[in-house]
Structure formats: C-alpha cells, structure tokens
C-alpha positions, 0 to 999 in steps of 0.5 A: 497608667504608667507615670514614669515618663511624666515623673521624669519630665517634671523631675519629681518621683512621687512617694504615693502614686495614687495622689499623682493618678488622682490629679489626672482624674476628671469628674466625668471619668468617675461618672462613667467608671463608678467601680474604678475605685478612683477619686476625681481631682477637684479637692486637689485642685482646690488645694493646688490653687491656693498653693499656686497663688501663695507661691506666685504672690511671694515671688512677685512681692520679693522680685518687684519691691518697687511695685504697688499692690495694684500692679502686683495683683495685675501681674499675679492675675496674668500668671495665675489664670486658666490660660496660663495653666493650660499652656503649662499643662500642654507643654508638660503633655498632661493631656496624654494622661487625663482620665475623662469620659468618652464625651470629654475625650472628644472635646478639643475646645475651650472646655478642654483647656479648662480641664487641663488648667484644673489638672495642673492645679490638682498636680500642684496640690498633689506635689504639695501633699506628697513632697511638701511646700518646698518642692511645690515651690520649685515646680511653680517657679520653674514653670510659671515665673519665666513667663512674667517678663514676657507678660510685662513687656507685652502688657498682657497683664492689663485688663483691657476692658477696664482700661478702655472703660476708664478711658472712654468715660474720661474722654468721651463721657460714655460707658462702652458696650459690647455686642456679639456680632457672630457665633461660629462652630459647633457647641463644644468648639464655638468661636465668638466675634464681639464688637465694642461700641462707644455710643453707636460707633463700633471702635473695635472687634475681637474673636475668641473661644469665649465671649469674655476672651473676645471682649478683651481682644475687642477692647485691646483693638479699641485701645489701639484705634483710639491711641489709648494704650 
C-alpha cells in the first residue's frame, strides 16, 4: 500500500514504513491473511493510547490553570474517547488505508468507528516510536486541541447520566432508570431508542448506535425537560 499521500496529509515522513503500515492492520485481516507477514495494530494502539492521554493531560494542565482536577478530568474524557478519535481518523481519511477482513470491510456502523479510533491511537504509537515524543505531541495538539473550546461551550464534556442521577436524587429522592424502548436495523448497524424514567414517569428519550450513547442522549433530554442543565 502506498502511504505517500497520507504522509503528506499528516506532514510526517516515516523512517520505518512498516510501523505506519502496522498501524492500519486490524486483527481480522491477519486472521484471513496468515501468510502476509504483517502484525496487527493492537500493541501500537496500547502505546498510542498512553501517549495521547499524557499529551492531552499536559495540555489541559497548562492551559486551564484555574480548573480543578475533576473538571480537567471531564475535559480529558471528552477529548480522549472513541468518538473523538473516530472523527479525527475520518477527517484524515484513515478508512481508505485500513486492512480488514472481508466481513469487517462491509461494516459501516459503530464497530467501524471503534476500528478507526483504535487505528488512530495505533498511528500515534507508531509516530512516537518512529519520530519521538515531540513529533507525537505536535500531531496530537494539531488534531485534538482545536476541539476543546467547542466541547466546553457545548458542555459536551458533562456526563449527562451522572448529572441527571445527581439531580433526580437531590430533587425527587429517586434514582432514575433506563429502558430500551426500541431496536432497529441489522445486527451490525443497530440503532437503539432508550427512555429514562423517574419512578414511572418517562422524562427523556434518546437514540444512538449503542445503548450507552442512547442513554446519554436520553439523560441530556431529561435535563432539559426538568430545567436542570
């Protein structure tokens, strides 16, 4: 596979192209191509995840000197997660280079987003090994940190489920519960509609590609309904 265009896109020229290649190899590809001589990207992903968390933690610590540990942790969680990583991987067109099994290639749903997110972390690991921490730092700051202001202004760093539970217990003396109302779509591309209840009252609904996403959206809707934002 020719990575010339991709290296130009990220402004990094690898000394060891096998590291860059490995960042895009999913385990499923190896299962179908045992004679390829390639290794999957999970070890690189493990390393890249740690490098990403360190760089983002350092950035937030220096930028927001007036913020407490809890708020900084919430900011970091909003930046260092599968959704954000998948968005950045998509913007870099990393999907064009993924090496997957035939089955995984057909998947365009939530599972594909996780594969993209993992590949981005693997890429960060590969950059760290090949270019060093400074270059990895530059890549992460360029691609991740521009998103922090919009995350803060939209308050998307808030864990809506935790906040709604806290408010429901404070004002109603009840712990909210969640129930899946509807499931649609094939197994590889399901959508879930989830309702959040205070006692027997339905106070918010949300739809997502996982039950966890749908629950967060239901909690956000409930916070608006109750005026607890």
